[in-house]
N, C-alpha and C positions, 0 to 999 in steps of 0.2 A: 296348182298355181300357188304362188307365194303372195301372202298378204303383205303389203308394204309395211305394215306395223311390225312385222317380224324383225325388220332391220332396225326400226326406231326403238323397239323395245330392248335392244341390246345396249344397255347403259354401262359404258366403260369410260375410264378417265382418259384425258387427252394423251397422257403418257402411254397408256395401253394402246390407244389408237395408233399413236406413232410407231410403237413397237410392232403392231400388226402390219402396218404399212411396210415397215422395214423388212419384216419377215417375208411378206409377199414379194418385195423387191429382190431380196437375196435368195430366197429358197423356191419361190414359185413364180418365175418370170412369165408374164402374160404372152410374150411373143417369141421367146427363145425356145423353139420346139426341139432343140437338141437335149433339153432337160425334160425327161419324161414326167417330171413332177410339175410341169409348168401349166397347170390348168387354172385359169383365172376364176372360173366358176367354182371349182372345188375349193379354192382358197377362201371362199366366203365362210366356211365353217364346216364343210363336209370334208372329213379328214383325207388329206393327200398322203400317200404312203411314201416315206423316204426310207432308204435302206434296202436290204436284200433279204429274201426269205430263207436263204440257205438250203433250198430244195434243189436237187438235181445239179449240184455244182460240178462244173467241168474243170479239167486240168488247166485250160486257158484262163478260166475265171479265177481259179486259185492263184495263177500266176499274176493276173491283173491286181487282185486284192493284195497279194504280197508286195507288189510294186508300190501301190499307193500307201499301204500301211508302213512301209519301210522308208518313207520320206524322212530326211533328217529334220531335227528340231528346227533348224534355221529355215528350211524350205516350208515346213508346216506354218511357222510363224509368218512367213511372207504371204502365204495364202490367207491366213487369218486377217492380215492387214488389208489385203485386197477385198475380203468379204466385208470388213468394217467400213470400207469407203465406197463400196459398190453402189452406184445410184442408177444403173442402166436397167431398162426394162425390155428393150428390143434387142434382138440379136446383134444388129449392126452397131448399136450404141457402144458396145464394149470392144469393138475393133476399129483400127484406124482406117480400114477400108473394107468394103463388102467382098466376099468371095465371088468370083465369076461362076456362071452356070457349070462350066467345065471343071473348075476347081471344086465346086460343091458336090458334083457327082463323084469325083475321085475321093473327096473327103468321106462321103458315105460308105464307099467301098472299103476304104482304109479303116474306117471306124469299126466295120464288121470284123476285119482282120485283127484289129487291136484287141477287141473283147473276146473273139471266138478262137483266134489262133495265137494270141500273145505276141503280135507283131508290134514292137515298141520302137520309138526313135532312138537313135544312137546317143543323142544328147537331149536334156530337158530344157524347156524354155526358161530363161532367166528372169529374175525380178531385179529391176534396176531403178535408180532414182531419176535419171534424166535421159532424154533421147540421145544426147551426145555420148552416152556411155555404151551405146550399141552400134554395131555395123548396120548398114542399110539393108543387108540381106538377112538379118536376124529376126526370128520370132521371139518376142520378149514382152513381158508386162512392164510398162513404164509408168512410174508413180506420178511424175509431174503432169501427165495427161490423163491418168487414170484409165488407160486402155491398153489392149494388147497390140503391139506394133506388128503390122502385117506388111511384109516387103512388097514393093511394086513389082510387076511382072508376074508371070505364072509361077505359082509355088511348086516346089519339088515335092516328092512323096515324103522326104524327111521333114520338110517344113510343115506339111500338113499333119504328119504324125506328131510333131511337137505341139501343134495346136490342139489336137485331139487329146494328147497326154495332159496338157495344161488343163483342159476342161474336165477330164476325168478326175484329176487330182483335186480340182476345185469342187466338184460335186462331192467327193469324199469329205472334204473339209466342211462343206455345208451340212452334210449328214452328221458328222461328228459333233459339230457345233450345236445342231438342233437337239441331238440326244443329250449332250452335256447340260444344256440349258432347260431340258424338260419339255421342249416343244413337241417332241415325238417320242415314241417308245423305240427301243432297240428291237426291230422286227425279227432279228435272228432269235432273240430270246422268246419273243411272242410266238413265233412259229413253232419253236421247240415245245413250248407249253401247250399250244393248240394241238400239236400232233399227239401229245401224250394223253390229252383229255378227250379229244374229239372221237366220236365213234368211227371205227374203221369202215371205209366205204369201198365198194367194188367198182370196177371200171364201168360196169353197166349202170350203176347208180349215179355216177358223176358225169356221164356223157349225155348229150341231148337226145331225147327220144326220137325215133325215126319220124314220127308224125310231126315234129316241130318244124322241119324244113317246109313242108307243104303248108302247114298252118301259117307260117310267117309270110308266105306269099299270097295267101287267100285274102279276100276282102275282109276288112276289120268288122267285127260285129259289135253291137252296143252291149253294155253291161246286162241289160234286160234280156237280150237274145242269147247271151252266152249260157251254155249248159255246164261249163266247168265249175267245180266247187269254188267258193270264195276263198281267197288266200288271205289269211290273217297273220300278218308278220309277227305280232307279239306272241302268238301261240305256236309259231313254227319252231322246229329244231334247227340247229346250225346246218345240218345236212339238207334240210328242206329249203333253207334260205340260200344255200350254195346252189342247189339245183335250180331255184328260181332265178338266180343271177346268171347262171349258164344259159337259161332260156331267154333271158332278156338280151344277152350279148348276141345270141342268134337272131332274135327278133329285130334288134336295132341295127346290127352290123353284118348280119349273115355270116357269122364266124362260129365255128364249132370249137369249144373249149373242152379239153379232156384232162386226164390226170397227169399228162406230161407238163402241164402249165403250173407255174408256182401259184400258190393260193394263200391269201392272207384274210383273216376274218377278225372283226372287232365289233363289240357292242359299245356304242358311244352315247352316254347320257349327258350331253352337253349342258342340259338344264340343271344338272346336279353337281357339276364339276367345281363351281366356285360360288360361294354365297354372295360375293361382292359383284358378280357379273350376272345380270338378269337376261337369261337366254330363253326364248320361247321353247316350250317342250316339243314343238313341231320340228325342231332341228334334230331331235334325238333320232338315232338311226343305227342300223346294222350296216357296217361297211365291209364290202367284199371286193377284193382286188385280185385280178388274174394277170400274171406276167408270163409272157411266152418263154422268156429265158432270164438268166441272171444279169445280163448286160443292161446298163442304165438306159441304153437306147432301144430296148426291146419293146415290142408291142405290149400295151398295157390297157386293161379295162378296169374302171373303178365304178362301182355301183353302190349307191346309198339307198337302202330300203327303209322307209320311215317306220318307226315303232308305232307312232300314233296313226290312226287311219287317215287323218287329214294332214299328215306330216309332209315334210319336204322330201321329194324323190329326186335323185340325180343319177345320171349315167354319163360316162365320158370315155373316149378312146384317146390314146396318145402313143407316141413312139415312132420309130423310123418308118415302119410300114405305111403309116398314115401321112407322114410329112416328108418322105424321101423325095418326092417329085412335085411338091407344091412350090408355088412362087410366093415371094413377098411383094406386096403392093404398096405404093405410096397412098396417102390419104386420097389424093385426087383420082388415082387409078381405082382404088377400092370403091369409092363412092359411085362409080359408073356401074358396078355390079350390085348396088344396094337394093334396087327395086326388084331385080331378078331373085336375089336371095330372100327378100321379104315375101315375095309371092310363094316361093318354095316352102318357107318356114310356116307361113299361115296355113297353107294347104296341108302340111305335115301335121300340125297341131289339130286341125279340123278332123282329119282322118284317124289320128291316133287317139285323141282324147275327147272327140265329139264336141269340141268347142266351136263357137261361131267366129265371126270377124271380131278382132279386138277393137276396143274403144280407141286406142291409140297405140303407136309403136315408137319406141326409142331405139336408136341405133348407136352402138358403141364399138370400141376396139381400135379406133384410129388414134387414140391418145394414151400416153402413159399417165401415171398417178400425178405427175406434175403438170399435166395439161399440155405437154408438148406433143406434136404430131409424130407418129412413128410408123414404120412400115409394118404391115400386118398380113397374115395369111388367112385369117378368119374375120367374119363380121358377126357381131353378137347383137341379137334382137331381143329387147324387152317388150313382150306383148302384154298390154294392160287390159284386164277384164274387170271393170269396176275397181274394187280395192285389191284385186289379185293380179299376180304377175307370173307369166311363164317366160323363162329365159332360154333361148336357143342359140347355139353357136353353129354357123354355116361356113364351110370351107369354100373359098372362092374358086380355087383351081379344080378340085374334085367335085364341086357342087354337092357336097355331102354334109349331112348334119352330124357334127362330132359330139356335141354336148347338149344335154337337156337338163333343166332344173326347174322345179316348181312344186308347190304344196297342193295336196288334194287332187293329184292326177294319177297316183299309183293305185291300181285296182287289182 
């Protein structure tokens, strides 16, 4: 669980707070699930990985990278200007209209082809000053409305590919901006260093043991009943931490991760990063990320294993496989599912962590940082147990728990 003082103990200036909010807005959108880095909970301080690991790079991926890296200076500057003025949090905030269900399904299929087969549009979306500068049928970013113009009527494949291409280039500019400003590390360099220093593992070492599947479906046992040796993160090797993360992905999402997945590891001592920023040591963690492929829309699991025994644990899933067939809901629609989700979340926390009924529950996810109502795919529940908090994100369509974060719950 998270002690609420962990938040209040982070003493930063108003300027830094504004910068953090802007970073969340620009790089980690809470509702735009086409950005695999858009995990609102991970943005609290658990490192979200931007960039690519450089492992298992396909010819199509190289083609995509060549495309975005070869943008003209003028085009890159246009995307930087879009980034500087971007104030949208929800998917629909950045478009002049929502995609229909049929358009969205085609979008997802074409997005796969874009990243895995190198299917690109014949023309790129333009950046223009005013609506009067474009044709009604054109996909383009319009500065005066600060949105991407989406034509009325069913979009053609070419128009959808232009939108996909626009977002792919925008993601690339976000990543480059974050690296240039020191918000994140260049993960290609990090992965190369990790590969050269990490002990070589065999396939059998990095895959889930056969017993894990049956264990994950068996009734949960309490810590006192468990016969497994205690796992002490601060004493574990990187390989042991990786294996633990693989087991957690299986336990929480029933997915087997193996050596075909991209893997990124980092040790994060947030409490020691800046003398001017007072961060509780319980935020210190080992961050493990698994990506199914190099594409930005790929399925991704992020696990933060606390270094301190009572530290903050977090686990999150994202990517197309989890959001391909989910719906967005208005605040009024989402609130109709709030009681059902709350019952599921409380039951999950009781079974998983042995906690009782929370003292109170706060529900979020219906508003952006400015307090405006937005469409949402998930409902986030803050469960209060005295001074402690466990935060759980529940997907409305799939009725699945996507994210958990809390201190003193990792055993």
